[in-house]
DRENTORTOR-384527 format. One record per residue (C-alpha): residue in one letter; x, y, z; residue number from 1. Coordinates in steps of 0.1 Angstrom, whole numbers, plus 2048, in hexadecimal, padded with zeros to 3 digits. Layout:
<pts>
+------+-----+-----+-----+-----+
! type !  px !  py !  pz ! seq !
+------+-----+-----+-----+-----+
!    a !   X !   Y !   Z ! NUM !
...
+------+-----+-----+-----+-----+
</pts>
This chain:
<pts>
+------+-----+-----+-----+-----+
! type !  px !  py !  pz ! seq !
+------+-----+-----+-----+-----+
!    x ! C9B ! 522 ! 516 !   1 !
!    x ! C9B ! 53F ! 4FE !   2 !
!    x ! CA8 ! 561 ! 50A !   3 !
!    x ! CB6 ! 582 ! 4FE !   4 !
!    x ! CD9 ! 590 ! 504 !   5 !
!    x ! CDB ! 5B6 ! 4FF !   6 !
!    x ! CF9 ! 5C6 ! 4EF !   7 !
!    x ! D00 ! 5EA ! 4E5 !   8 !
!    x ! CF0 ! 5EA ! 4C3 !   9 !
!    x ! CDD ! 5C9 ! 4C1 !  10 !
!    x ! CCD ! 5AD ! 4D4 !  11 !
!    x ! CD6 ! 588 ! 4D1 !  12 !
!    x ! CBB ! 56E ! 4D4 !  13 !
!    x ! CCA ! 54E ! 4E3 !  14 !
!    x ! CBE ! 52B ! 4EA !  15 !
!    x ! CCC ! 51A ! 509 !  16 !
!    x ! CC8 ! 4F5 ! 512 !  17 !
!    x ! CD6 ! 4EB ! 534 !  18 !
!    x ! CF1 ! 4D0 ! 531 !  19 !
!    x ! CE1 ! 4BB ! 54C !  20 !
!    x ! CC1 ! 4BD ! 562 !  21 !
!    x ! CC4 ! 4D8 ! 57C !  22 !
!    x ! CE2 ! 4E8 ! 56B !  23 !
!    x ! CDE ! 50E ! 571 !  24 !
!    x ! D00 ! 518 ! 564 !  25 !
!    x ! D00 ! 525 ! 540 !  26 !
!    x ! D1E ! 519 ! 52C !  27 !
!    x ! D27 ! 528 ! 50A !  28 !
!    x ! D25 ! 505 ! 4FB !  29 !
!    x ! D01 ! 503 ! 505 !  30 !
!    x ! CF7 ! 523 ! 4F3 !  31 !
!    x ! CEA ! 525 ! 4D0 !  32 !
!    x ! CE5 ! 547 ! 4BF !  33 !
!    x ! CC4 ! 547 ! 4AD !  34 !
!    x ! CC3 ! 56B ! 4A0 !  35 !
!    x ! CD2 ! 58E ! 4A4 !  36 !
!    x ! CB7 ! 5A9 ! 4A7 !  37 !
!    x ! CB8 ! 5CF ! 4A6 !  38 !
!    x ! CB5 ! 5DA ! 4CA !  39 !
!    x ! C95 ! 5EF ! 4C2 !  40 !
!    x ! C82 ! 5D0 ! 4B5 !  41 !
!    x ! C7F ! 5BD ! 4D6 !  42 !
!    x ! C5F ! 5C1 ! 4E9 !  43 !
!    x ! C66 ! 5D0 ! 50C !  44 !
!    x ! C53 ! 5E5 ! 524 !  45 !
!    x ! C2E ! 5E7 ! 52B !  46 !
!    x ! C23 ! 5F2 ! 508 !  47 !
!    x ! C3C ! 5E6 ! 4EE !  48 !
!    x ! C37 ! 5F0 ! 4CA !  49 !
!    x ! C22 ! 5D9 ! 4B5 !  50 !
!    x ! C3F ! 5D1 ! 49E !  51 !
!    x ! C56 ! 5C7 ! 4BA !  52 !
!    x ! C64 ! 5A4 ! 4BC !  53 !
!    x ! C53 ! 58E ! 4D6 !  54 !
!    x ! C5A ! 56B ! 4E3 !  55 !
!    x ! C38 ! 561 ! 4D4 !  56 !
!    x ! C48 ! 567 ! 4B2 !  57 !
!    x ! C5D ! 548 ! 4B7 !  58 !
!    x ! C52 ! 525 ! 4AD !  59 !
!    x ! C63 ! 509 ! 4C0 !  60 !
!    x ! C62 ! 4E8 ! 4AD !  61 !
!    x ! C67 ! 4C6 ! 4BE !  62 !
!    x ! C6B ! 4A4 ! 4AE !  63 !
!    x ! C57 ! 489 ! 4BE !  64 !
!    x ! C6C ! 46B ! 4C9 !  65 !
!    x ! C67 ! 446 ! 4CC !  66 !
!    x ! C4F ! 439 ! 4E7 !  67 !
!    x ! C3A ! 44A ! 502 !  68 !
!    x ! C42 ! 46E ! 50B !  69 !
!    x ! C33 ! 489 ! 521 !  70 !
!    x ! C37 ! 4A8 ! 50C !  71 !
!    x ! C36 ! 4C9 ! 51F !  72 !
!    x ! C31 ! 4E7 ! 509 !  73 !
!    x ! C3B ! 50B ! 510 !  74 !
!    x ! C1F ! 524 ! 518 !  75 !
!    x ! C1E ! 543 ! 503 !  76 !
!    x ! C33 ! 534 ! 4E7 !  77 !
!    x ! C2A ! 522 ! 4C7 !  78 !
!    x ! C35 ! 4FE ! 4CD !  79 !
!    x ! C35 ! 4E7 ! 4AE !  80 !
!    x ! C36 ! 4C2 ! 4B6 !  81 !
!    x ! C41 ! 4AE ! 498 !  82 !
!    x ! C37 ! 489 ! 492 !  83 !
!    x ! C47 ! 475 ! 477 !  84 !
!    x ! C3F ! 451 ! 47F !  85 !
!    x ! C25 ! 43B ! 491 !  86 !
!    x ! C3D ! 42E ! 4AB !  87 !
!    x ! C41 ! 451 ! 4BA !  88 !
!    x ! C1E ! 44F ! 4CA !  89 !
!    x ! C0A ! 42F ! 4C7 !  90 !
!    x ! BF0 ! 41C ! 4DC !  91 !
!    x ! C01 ! 40F ! 4FB !  92 !
!    x ! C1D ! 42A ! 4F7 !  93 !
!    x ! C09 ! 44A ! 4F3 !  94 !
!    x ! C19 ! 46C ! 4F5 !  95 !
!    x ! C06 ! 484 ! 50C !  96 !
!    x ! C08 ! 4A9 ! 508 !  97 !
!    x ! C06 ! 4BC ! 528 !  98 !
!    x ! BFE ! 4AF ! 54A !  99 !
!    x ! BE6 ! 4B2 ! 567 ! 100 !
!    x ! BF6 ! 4BF ! 587 ! 101 !
!    x ! BE2 ! 4B9 ! 5A6 ! 102 !
!    x ! BF9 ! 4CE ! 5BC ! 103 !
!    x ! BF1 ! 4EF ! 5AD ! 104 !
!    x ! BD2 ! 504 ! 5B0 ! 105 !
!    x ! BBC ! 506 ! 592 ! 106 !
!    x ! B98 ! 50A ! 588 ! 107 !
!    x ! B84 ! 4FD ! 59B ! 108 !
!    x ! B99 ! 507 ! 5B9 ! 109 !
!    x ! BAC ! 4EB ! 5C9 ! 110 !
!    x ! BA9 ! 4D2 ! 5AE ! 111 !
!    x ! BCB ! 4D8 ! 59D ! 112 !
!    x ! BCF ! 4E3 ! 579 ! 113 !
!    x ! BDB ! 4DA ! 556 ! 114 !
!    x ! BFE ! 4E7 ! 54F ! 115 !
!    x ! C16 ! 4E9 ! 531 ! 116 !
!    x ! BFB ! 4DB ! 51A ! 117 !
!    x ! BF1 ! 4E2 ! 4F6 ! 118 !
!    x ! BE2 ! 504 ! 4EF ! 119 !
!    x ! BCB ! 506 ! 4D1 ! 120 !
!    x ! BD3 ! 523 ! 4BA ! 121 !
!    x ! BF6 ! 525 ! 4C7 ! 122 !
!    x ! C06 ! 502 ! 4C4 ! 123 !
!    x ! C07 ! 4EA ! 4A7 ! 124 !
!    x ! C08 ! 4C5 ! 4A1 ! 125 !
!    x ! C1D ! 4BF ! 481 ! 126 !
!    x ! C12 ! 4A0 ! 46E ! 127 !
!    x ! C20 ! 4AB ! 44D ! 128 !
!    x ! C3B ! 490 ! 44B ! 129 !
!    x ! C20 ! 475 ! 44C ! 130 !
!    x ! C14 ! 47F ! 429 ! 131 !
!    x ! BF0 ! 478 ! 433 ! 132 !
!    x ! BDF ! 48A ! 416 ! 133 !
!    x ! BF0 ! 471 ! 3FE ! 134 !
!    x ! BE2 ! 453 ! 411 ! 135 !
!    x ! BC2 ! 447 ! 401 ! 136 !
!    x ! BB6 ! 46B ! 3FB ! 137 !
!    x ! BB2 ! 473 ! 420 ! 138 !
!    x ! BA2 ! 494 ! 428 ! 139 !
!    x ! BBB ! 4AC ! 436 ! 140 !
!    x ! BA8 ! 4CC ! 433 ! 141 !
!    x ! B92 ! 4C3 ! 451 ! 142 !
!    x ! B92 ! 4AD ! 470 ! 143 !
!    x ! B77 ! 49B ! 484 ! 144 !
!    x ! B71 ! 4A5 ! 4A8 ! 145 !
!    x ! B5D ! 48F ! 4C0 ! 146 !
!    x ! B51 ! 497 ! 4E3 ! 147 !
!    x ! B54 ! 477 ! 4F8 ! 148 !
!    x ! B4C ! 487 ! 51A ! 149 !
!    x ! B34 ! 475 ! 530 ! 150 !
!    x ! B2B ! 451 ! 529 ! 151 !
!    x ! B40 ! 44A ! 50A ! 152 !
!    x ! B65 ! 448 ! 50F ! 153 !
!    x ! B82 ! 452 ! 4F8 ! 154 !
!    x ! B88 ! 435 ! 4E0 ! 155 !
!    x ! BA2 ! 41C ! 4ED ! 156 !
!    x ! B9D ! 3FF ! 4D5 ! 157 !
!    x ! B9C ! 3F8 ! 4B0 ! 158 !
!    x ! B7D ! 406 ! 49F ! 159 !
!    x ! B70 ! 401 ! 47C ! 160 !
!    x ! B67 ! 41F ! 466 ! 161 !
!    x ! B75 ! 436 ! 480 ! 162 !
!    x ! B85 ! 451 ! 46A ! 163 !
!    x ! B65 ! 45E ! 459 ! 164 !
!    x ! B53 ! 480 ! 45C ! 165 !
!    x ! B35 ! 46B ! 466 ! 166 !
!    x ! B42 ! 44F ! 47D ! 167 !
!    x ! B3B ! 42D ! 46F ! 168 !
!    x ! B2E ! 43B ! 44D ! 169 !
!    x ! B46 ! 432 ! 431 ! 170 !
!    x ! B31 ! 447 ! 419 ! 171 !
!    x ! B3D ! 467 ! 42C ! 172 !
!    x ! B5F ! 476 ! 428 ! 173 !
!    x ! B7E ! 464 ! 434 ! 174 !
!    x ! B94 ! 47A ! 449 ! 175 !
!    x ! BB9 ! 477 ! 455 ! 176 !
!    x ! BB4 ! 484 ! 479 ! 177 !
!    x ! B99 ! 47F ! 493 ! 178 !
!    x ! B9A ! 491 ! 4B5 ! 179 !
!    x ! B86 ! 483 ! 4D2 ! 180 !
!    x ! B84 ! 494 ! 4F4 ! 181 !
!    x ! B77 ! 48A ! 516 ! 182 !
!    x ! B72 ! 4A7 ! 52F ! 183 !
!    x ! B6C ! 48F ! 54C ! 184 !
!    x ! B86 ! 475 ! 544 ! 185 !
!    x ! B98 ! 476 ! 566 ! 186 !
!    x ! B79 ! 47C ! 57A ! 187 !
!    x ! B61 ! 462 ! 56D ! 188 !
!    x ! B44 ! 479 ! 568 ! 189 !
!    x ! B4E ! 49A ! 578 ! 190 !
!    x ! B5B ! 4B6 ! 561 ! 191 !
!    x ! B7B ! 4C0 ! 572 ! 192 !
!    x ! B9F ! 4C5 ! 567 ! 193 !
!    x ! BA9 ! 4A1 ! 55F ! 194 !
!    x ! B9B ! 4A0 ! 53C ! 195 !
!    x ! BAC ! 493 ! 51D ! 196 !
!    x ! BAC ! 496 ! 4F8 ! 197 !
!    x ! BBA ! 47D ! 4DF ! 198 !
!    x ! BC5 ! 482 ! 4BB ! 199 !
!    x ! BC1 ! 464 ! 4A5 ! 200 !
!    x ! BD4 ! 462 ! 484 ! 201 !
!    x ! BCB ! 449 ! 468 ! 202 !
!    x ! BEE ! 43F ! 45D ! 203 !
!    x ! BE3 ! 422 ! 447 ! 204 !
!    x ! BC7 ! 436 ! 437 ! 205 !
!    x ! BAD ! 41A ! 439 ! 206 !
!    x ! B93 ! 42D ! 44D ! 207 !
!    x ! B94 ! 415 ! 46A ! 208 !
!    x ! BA5 ! 41B ! 48C ! 209 !
!    x ! BC0 ! 400 ! 48F ! 210 !
!    x ! BD2 ! 404 ! 4B1 ! 211 !
!    x ! BF1 ! 3F2 ! 4A4 ! 212 !
!    x ! BF5 ! 408 ! 485 ! 213 !
!    x ! BE6 ! 42A ! 48A ! 214 !
!    x ! BF3 ! 446 ! 4A0 ! 215 !
!    x ! BE4 ! 456 ! 4BF ! 216 !
!    x ! BEF ! 474 ! 4D4 ! 217 !
!    x ! BDF ! 47E ! 4F6 ! 218 !
!    x ! BDB ! 4A2 ! 502 ! 219 !
!    x ! BD3 ! 4AC ! 526 ! 220 !
!    x ! BB5 ! 4C4 ! 526 ! 221 !
!    x ! BA2 ! 4D7 ! 541 ! 222 !
!    x ! B80 ! 4C6 ! 542 ! 223 !
!    x ! B71 ! 4E3 ! 556 ! 224 !
!    x ! B73 ! 4FA ! 538 ! 225 !
!    x ! B57 ! 4FC ! 51E ! 226 !
!    x ! B5A ! 4E9 ! 4FD ! 227 !
!    x ! B56 ! 508 ! 4E7 ! 228 !
!    x ! B78 ! 518 ! 4E2 ! 229 !
!    x ! B89 ! 4FF ! 4FA ! 230 !
!    x ! BAD ! 50A ! 4FB ! 231 !
!    x ! BBC ! 4E7 ! 4FD ! 232 !
!    x ! BA8 ! 4D4 ! 4E3 ! 233 !
!    x ! BB9 ! 4D6 ! 4C1 ! 234 !
!    x ! BA5 ! 4E2 ! 4A3 ! 235 !
!    x ! BAD ! 4DD ! 47E ! 236 !
!    x ! BC3 ! 4FC ! 47C ! 237 !
!    x ! BD9 ! 4EF ! 498 ! 238 !
!    x ! BE6 ! 4D3 ! 481 ! 239 !
!    x ! C01 ! 4D6 ! 466 ! 240 !
!    x ! BFA ! 4BD ! 44A ! 241 !
!    x ! C0F ! 4CC ! 42E ! 242 !
!    x ! C2F ! 4E0 ! 42E ! 243 !
+------+-----+-----+-----+-----+
</pts>
């Protein structure tokens, strides 16, 4: 949790992580001072000045860890999820960003809703440590996006010539990242909330999808929303390839 503590002449921006689950007592050892701000620079009130500091000015970076994780992101804040190795999200042990909660009301009413998921244009997936551009000249100034809604399903098995701008055509450009999405994944044909997107990363750079070598990351998406401008399906600018 990030919060402000107001003093006479300035404001401290602190990060607090509870010592244990359910710990609601803030101890000094659990506080980390991130910055000291002039007290006129923090956005408060109904109409803060355009130059005021806001929580959305923060970027929260998380390092992916070994094995399968459910990653819950913070709404309204830029979350950067950093991947450095294939074993942090691999077939059989896929990370999933966000989750479907059937107990809350969402569009359509009564079907539940996606929560704590990726937000395109706000959050980032950082792949820079994988050095993809130096692997067999992979294209990192574009990605390929494929709509797998309806009859086709998101790819689950090895596939030859997968990482190309024209699938199966090795004369087209080889890319580092492919994003597939299925708006009816959890409903088997009905476009509701239990959709899913999957990010595929060609770690060995050979253009083929090898489930034992390449990386994949799942994202919970709202299948009821239109494809154009979908808020949870990542686009090229949502990835960090080079720092």
